[in-house]
C-alpha positions as CSV (number, residue, x, y, z in Angstrom):
1,M,32.9,52.8,39.6
2,G,31.1,53.6,36.5
3,L,32.3,50.4,35.0
4,L,31.0,48.3,37.9
5,L,27.6,50.0,37.8
6,G,27.4,49.2,34.1
7,I,28.2,45.6,34.6
8,A,25.6,45.3,37.4
9,G,23.0,46.9,35.1
10,A,23.9,44.5,32.3
11,L,23.5,41.5,34.7
12,R,20.0,42.7,35.8
13,A,19.0,43.1,32.2
14,Q,20.2,39.6,31.4
15,N,18.3,38.1,34.4
16,A,15.2,40.0,33.4
17,H,15.0,38.1,30.2
18,A,16.2,34.7,31.6
19,I,13.7,31.9,32.1
20,R,12.7,31.8,35.8
21,I,11.5,28.6,37.3
22,I,9.7,28.0,40.6
23,G,9.9,24.7,42.4
24,V,7.3,24.0,45.1
25,Y,7.7,21.1,47.6
26,D,6.0,19.6,50.6
27,A,7.6,21.1,53.7
28,Q,7.1,17.8,55.6
29,T,8.3,15.2,53.1
30,G,10.3,17.3,50.6
31,E,8.3,15.7,47.7
32,P,7.5,17.9,44.7
33,L,3.9,19.3,44.7
34,P,2.1,19.2,41.3
35,G,-1.1,21.1,40.8
36,V,-0.1,24.2,42.9
37,Q,-1.6,27.4,41.5
38,V,1.1,29.9,40.9
39,R,-0.7,33.3,40.6
40,D,0.7,36.7,39.8
41,A,-0.7,39.0,42.5
42,F,-0.5,42.1,40.2
43,S,-2.1,40.8,36.9
44,G,-4.1,37.8,38.2
45,S,-2.6,35.5,35.6
46,S,-1.7,32.0,36.8
47,V,-0.3,28.6,35.9
48,V,-0.1,25.3,37.8
49,T,3.0,23.3,38.7
50,S,3.8,20.2,36.7
51,A,4.4,16.7,38.0
52,T,7.8,17.7,39.1
53,G,6.4,20.6,41.2
54,T,7.8,23.2,38.9
55,A,6.5,26.1,36.7
56,R,7.9,28.9,34.6
57,L,7.6,32.4,35.9
58,D,7.9,34.2,32.5
59,F,4.3,35.4,32.8
60,I,4.7,37.5,36.0
61,T,4.8,41.3,36.0
62,Y,7.0,43.5,38.1
63,R,6.4,46.7,40.1
64,G,9.8,48.3,40.3
65,I,12.3,45.5,40.7
66,A,10.0,42.8,42.3
67,A,6.9,40.8,41.6
68,I,4.6,39.0,44.1
69,V,3.5,35.4,43.5
70,E,0.8,33.6,45.4
71,L,1.0,29.8,45.9
72,R,-2.2,27.9,46.5
73,K,-3.1,24.2,46.8
74,I,-6.0,22.5,48.5
75,G,-4.8,21.0,51.8
76,Y,-1.9,23.4,52.2
77,E,-1.5,26.9,53.7
78,A,-1.4,29.6,51.0
79,K,1.8,31.5,50.7
80,Q,3.1,34.8,49.1
81,V,6.5,35.0,47.6
82,V,8.5,38.1,46.5
83,V,10.4,37.4,43.3
84,S,13.2,39.9,42.5
85,Q,14.3,40.7,39.0
86,D,17.7,39.5,40.0
87,T,16.4,36.0,40.9
88,A,16.9,33.2,38.4
89,S,14.9,30.5,40.1
90,V,12.8,30.1,43.3
91,T,12.4,27.1,45.6
92,E,9.5,27.2,48.0
93,L,8.0,24.9,50.7
94,L,4.3,24.6,51.4
95,T,3.0,23.6,54.8
96,R,0.1,21.3,55.1
97,A,-3.1,23.0,56.5
98,T,-3.9,22.3,60.1
99,Q,-6.4,19.4,60.5
100,L,-9.1,20.3,63.0
101,A,-10.3,17.6,65.3
102,P,-13.7,16.1,64.4
103,V,-16.6,17.7,66.2
104,I,-18.7,15.2,68.1
105,T,-22.2,16.2,69.0
106,T,-24.9,14.4,71.0
107,E,-27.7,16.4,69.3
108,T,-30.2,14.0,67.8
109,Y,-33.0,14.6,65.3
110,R,-36.2,15.7,67.0
111,L,-39.3,14.4,65.2
112,D,-41.6,16.6,67.3
113,R,-39.8,19.7,65.9
114,D,-40.1,18.7,62.3
115,P,-42.3,21.1,60.3
116,G,-44.2,18.3,58.6
117,L,-43.5,19.2,55.0
118,R,-43.6,17.0,52.0
119,E,-39.8,17.3,51.4
120,G,-39.0,16.1,54.9
121,F,-40.6,12.7,54.4
122,D,-37.3,10.8,54.0
123,E,-35.8,12.4,57.1
124,R,-38.8,11.7,59.2
125,C,-38.8,8.1,58.1
126,T,-35.3,7.5,59.5
127,A,-36.5,8.3,63.0
128,K,-38.0,4.8,63.3
129,L,-41.0,6.2,65.1
130,V,-43.2,6.1,62.0
131,T,-44.2,3.5,59.5
132,C,-43.6,4.8,56.0
133,Y,-44.9,3.5,52.6
134,R,-43.5,4.7,49.3
135,D,-44.4,4.4,45.7
136,D,-43.1,0.8,45.3
137,D,-45.2,-0.3,48.3
138,L,-48.3,1.3,47.0
139,A,-47.8,-0.1,43.5
140,K,-48.3,-3.6,45.0
141,H,-51.8,-2.5,46.1
142,A,-52.7,-0.4,43.0
143,I,-56.2,-1.9,42.7
144,G,-56.6,-3.0,46.3
145,N,-58.0,-1.6,49.5
146,L,-55.6,0.8,51.2
147,A,-56.7,-0.5,54.6
148,D,-55.2,-3.9,53.6
149,L,-51.8,-2.2,53.5
150,L,-52.2,0.0,56.6
151,I,-53.3,-2.9,58.9
152,H,-49.7,-4.0,58.9
153,A,-48.3,-0.6,60.2
154,Y,-47.1,-0.4,63.7
155,G,-49.9,0.9,66.0
156,I,-52.7,0.0,63.7
157,V,-55.2,-2.6,65.0
158,L,-58.6,-3.9,63.9
159,G,-61.4,-2.4,66.0
160,S,-63.3,-4.7,68.2
161,C,-66.9,-5.4,67.4
162,G,-67.9,-5.9,71.1
163,T,-70.1,-3.2,72.5
164,G,-67.9,-2.8,75.6
165,A,-68.6,0.0,78.1
166,T,-71.5,2.3,77.4
167,I,-70.8,6.0,77.7
168,S,-73.6,8.4,78.6
169,M,-73.8,11.4,76.3
170,G,-76.7,13.0,78.2
171,R,-80.4,13.3,77.5
172,G,-80.7,9.6,77.3
173,V,-78.2,9.3,74.4
174,T,-75.4,6.7,74.8
175,D,-72.3,5.9,72.8
176,R,-71.2,2.3,72.4
177,S,-67.6,3.4,71.6
178,R,-66.1,0.0,70.6
179,S,-68.8,-0.8,68.0
180,T,-68.0,2.4,66.0
181,Q,-64.7,0.9,65.1
182,C,-66.0,-2.6,64.4
183,G,-64.0,-4.1,61.5
184,K,-62.1,-0.9,60.8
185,I,-58.5,0.0,61.2
186,A,-58.1,1.8,64.5
187,M,-55.5,2.7,67.1
188,R,-55.4,2.4,70.9
189,P,-55.7,6.0,72.3
190,L,-53.6,7.4,75.1
191,T,-56.8,7.8,77.2
192,I,-59.3,5.0,78.0
193,P,-62.2,4.9,77.4
194,P,-62.7,4.4,74.6
195,S,-60.5,1.4,73.9
196,F,-60.2,2.2,70.2
197,C,-60.0,5.4,68.2
198,S,-59.9,6.4,64.6
199,P,-56.5,8.0,63.6
200,T,-56.6,11.5,62.3
201,V,-56.1,11.6,58.5
202,F,-54.0,14.3,56.9
203,V,-53.9,14.9,53.1
204,D,-50.9,16.8,51.8
205,G,-50.2,18.1,55.3
206,H,-53.7,19.2,56.2
207,E,-56.3,17.5,58.3
208,W,-59.0,16.0,56.2
209,P,-62.3,17.6,57.1
210,A,-65.0,15.2,58.4
211,A,-67.6,16.7,56.0
212,G,-65.5,15.5,53.1
213,G,-66.1,11.8,53.9
214,P,-63.5,9.2,54.5
215,S,-60.2,10.0,52.6
216,I,-58.9,6.4,52.9
217,D,-60.4,3.0,53.2
218,L,-60.9,2.0,56.8
219,S,-62.2,-1.6,56.4
220,P,-59.8,-4.2,55.2
221,G,-61.0,-6.9,52.9
222,K,-63.6,-4.8,51.1
223,P,-63.7,-3.0,47.8
224,S,-62.1,0.5,47.8
225,T,-64.6,3.3,48.1
226,A,-62.4,6.1,49.6
227,A,-61.6,9.4,48.0
228,F,-57.9,8.6,47.8
229,G,-56.8,5.2,46.6
230,P,-53.3,3.8,46.1
231,T,-53.0,5.1,42.6
232,A,-53.5,8.7,43.7
233,I,-51.0,8.5,46.6
234,T,-47.2,8.7,46.5
235,K,-46.3,8.4,50.2
236,I,-47.9,7.5,53.5
237,E,-46.7,8.1,57.1
238,V,-48.4,6.3,60.1
239,Y,-47.8,7.7,63.6
240,P,-49.1,5.6,66.6
241,P,-50.4,7.7,69.5
242,E,-47.6,6.9,72.0
243,K,-44.8,8.0,69.6
244,S,-43.6,11.5,68.8
245,R,-44.8,13.2,65.7
246,P,-44.6,16.7,64.2
247,L,-46.9,19.2,65.8
248,R,-48.6,19.7,62.5
249,F,-49.8,16.1,62.6
250,Q,-51.4,16.3,66.1
251,G,-54.8,16.8,64.7
252,S,-58.1,17.5,66.5
253,D,-57.6,14.4,68.6
254,P,-53.9,14.3,69.8
255,T,-54.6,11.3,72.0
256,C,-55.0,9.1,68.9
257,G,-52.5,8.6,66.1
258,A,-52.3,10.0,62.6
259,V,-52.2,8.7,59.0
260,V,-50.5,11.2,56.7
261,I,-50.9,10.7,53.0
262,W,-49.2,12.6,50.2
263,T,-50.9,12.7,46.8
264,K,-49.2,12.6,43.4
């Protein structure tokens, strides 16, 4: 009996110093898997399998008579393998990770819920409810009147010069609403009268105060006199009254549209 125990001990000692190799293969096809991370769970050391799906295990450490090796590869389920000191080589199969069915959603982008920030410009412009102008568009009008560019935006019209209906303001004061928009870019409000209204202008997300004067040119075909010309602007958004727009761009007159300019 003592002789048999001695022989078994000698074999274990011989295997402990033998070169151990692990081979990792696809469980479905049987093909060798290169690039599999073979990690020693005790020490954290690791190697990757070669083009033949194999790697040497001479770096692993043992606790008692066994070591634990972790196998990881993107697209496959991770696996733990117990390697005995009596094992000369290891062959393992990795199973491909379960592919989840694509999630289909009917949720759409809501422009009216957009916070109206500068960094959201590109996303808002994909909603096709707004006319957008970028740097290259503005560069073509660098020395021109901004109204000459805006007149082409959807919802922008040229105000009529007819007097139209006269609205009583009380105490003998009347307002000939159409004449106030004569020759200027305007929009058709959601409520009539008046037939034309001046869109609310926002500069860098804030409504431009009336006391500050016109922020943009309103009369096409004339020299630029506004506070913000094309050279000072990097982006423009034009929202017609009947289309959705961020709550931030409703302005003091929600029945009319909005022109939002972002400065450089």
